[in-house]
N, C-alpha and C positions, 0 to 999 in steps of 0.2 A: 505035483511038483511045481515049483515056482517058474513062471514063464521068463524066457530070455527075450527081453524087449529090444536090446541092441546086440547085433552080431557083426563082428568085424573079422574078415578073413583075408589074410595075406595082402594088406594094404601097402602100396609102395607110392612114394612121391619124391621127385627130384626137382631142384631149382637150379638152372644154369650149371648142371653137372654135379651139384651137391646132392647126394642121396640122403634126404632127410628121414624118410620112412622106408624101412626094409622088412617087408613081410610082417607087419604088425597084426597080431591076432588077440582078440579078447571078446568076452561076452559080458553083458550087463543084465542082471536079473531085474525083474519088475519090482519097483518099490525100493526105497533106501537110497544110499549115497555110494557111488562108485568114484574113487579118487584116482586120477591119472597123475602120477607123481614123477617129477624129473627136474633136472637143473635147467637153467636158461639154455634155449637152443636145442632141447631134447626132441622137439617135434610135437609137443602137447597141443599148441594152438593149431598147427597144421592138421592134426588129427581131428580136432573139433571143427575146423572149417570144412573138412571133407564130410564129416557126419552131418553137419548143418546145411549141406548142399551149396556152400559158398565156393567150393573148390572141388575139382574132379581128380580122383586118384589116377596115377599112371597105370597101376595094375591092382588086382584084388577087387573085393566088393564089400559092401556093408549094407545091412538092412536095419531099419528102425520101425517098430510097430508092424513088421512084416513087409515093409515097402523098401525097395532098392533105392539107395540115396542118389543114384545116377538115373536109372530108368524110370523111377516114379518120384522124382524130386518134389513135385507139387503135393503129393500125398504125404511125403515126409514132413514138409513144411507145415502141414496141417496138424501134425501131432507133436511138434517140438517148439521150443522157444530158446533163444540164445541171449545170454548176458556176457558181454565181452569184458576186457580188462579196464575199459574206460566207459563211464556212464553215457549212454546214448539217449540223452534227454534234451528237450528243447528249452533252452534257458529263458527264452522270451515269454514262455507260457507259465502258468501256475502248475503246481503239482497235480491238482484235480484236472486241469485241462489236458495235461499230458496223458493221463490215464484214459480220459474220455475219448481223445483222438485215437489212442491205440484200440479202444473198444470199437470205434467206428471202422477203423481199418480192418478189423477182424469180423466185421458184420455181426456183432453180438447183440443180444437182447438185454434189456435191463442194464444198460451201460452205467447210468448214474448210480444205481444200487451197487453194482460190482465195484465201481471206483471208490465209493464210500467205504465199502467193506475192506478193500485193500489198504486204503489210507489208515484205517483203524488198526489193521493187522501190523502194518509197518511203522506205526507210531508217528504218522504224519498228519493226523487230523488237525492239530493246532496250526499247522503251516500249509494246509491244503490250498489256500487262496493267495499264497505268496508266490511271486515269480521265482522260478527255479534258479535264476541267476543269484539270488540271495541265499541259496541253500549251502550248507557245508558239504564237504566231500562225502561224509558218511550219509547224509540225508539224500544226496544225489544217487548214491549207490543203492540205498534202500528203495528209492523211487524207481530206479532202473529195474530192479528185480520185481517190484510190484507190477510194472508194466509187462514184464515177461509172463506174469501169471494171469493177465487178462485173457479170458477164454479157457482157463484151467487146462493147459496142455499137459499130457501125461508124461512128457520128457522135457527136462530143462537142462541146458548146458550152461555151466558157470565157469567161464574161462578166467581163472585167477581173480575171483570176485573181491578179495580183500587187499589186492595190491594198492598201496598208497594210503591205506587206512591206518589211523592211530589204534593203539591197543584196545581202547574202550569200544570204538566202532567195530573193530574186528571181532571182538567177543559178541557184540550185539548181532553181527551178521551170522556168526556161528549158530546162535540160537534160532534165528530165522530159518536157516538152512535145515536145522534139526526139525523144526516144526513142519516145514514143507514135506520132508521125508516121512514124518509120522502121519501126515495126511494121505499118504499113498502115492505122492509124486515120485518119479524116478529122476534122480539128479546125477549127472556126470560132471564132476568137479575136477578141474585141473589146478594144480598148485605146486609151488616149490617149497611150501612150508610143511615140514614134517609133523609138527604139532597139530596143524590144521587137518591133515589127512588122518592122523591117528584119532583125533577127537570126533571127526564127523563121519568117517567112511565105514561102511559095512565091509567093503572090499577095496583093496589097494593094488594097483598095477604100477610097476616102476618101469618107465620108458627110458632107454639108454641106447645111444648109437643106433637109433632107428628100429629097435626091436623091444619087445616086452622082456626085460631081464628077469623079472620075478613078479609073482602076484599071489594074493591071499589076504586074509585078515591080518591086522597088525600083530595080534597074538600069535598067529601061525608063523609069520615071518620071523618074529623074535625067537620063537621056539625052534624053528628049523635051523637057524644059524647060531643058536645058543648064545644070543647076544641080548643085553638088557634093554636096549632102546632101539626104536625104529631108525634113529640117526646112525647108530652103529651098523645096522643092516644096510642102510643106504651107502655108508662109507665102504663097507665090505664089497658091495656089488659095483659101485660106481667109481670108487677111489677118490671121492671128494665129499666135502660137507656142503650142505645147502645153505642158502641165506637165512640168517636168523631174523627175528622180528625187528631188531634194532639196526639191521642192515649190515652186520658184520658176519664173517664166515665163522 
């Protein structure tokens, strides 16, 4: 049987009296893409911050690669990487320098070779020696994810990775995510874009009002609710439509 690499049990989290997560439960199988889908404010980023050890839950527990995210946070950090909604790159450095510094921070061997390989994978070879301040938004996002892959972590969190990208760069990012999943990496993707979840994910969980309202493959969800599209399923469960690529409801 396929291994559960992430296990989330009864997670709860509140901020100043606002109950953001209420007994969130799900598991992520090793390999492929797990999409956590929800509207703005649903608690997707809070969930990722807990799983990536940046935030402690009020109740419940979670394990990644067999390590408790609170009790064994250092071990968890050793097997994950996180790419947030905004590219965390040093604009004063070149693309190659950003990758090499990440390699040094992770105490890796063959840093130059690893950096060159990722620059090629993410189509940044021709711009490797340019300062990141001159990069487009799509290039910065690609570099950000490339930096996440320095060290080949088995689990990568992508928190709304295509936010702010134009359609061309969004499609390019989709292909990169697909390629990473095919290589055996486990990716947990948060998104508010239904098309993104349906195209990329092997499994989808819909987060609403602090709980997982429904989960399964896109095909399973459409069949269960006898609805033609994932958007219709989302509307049935949540009572609202999500943001489209052009920014309209």
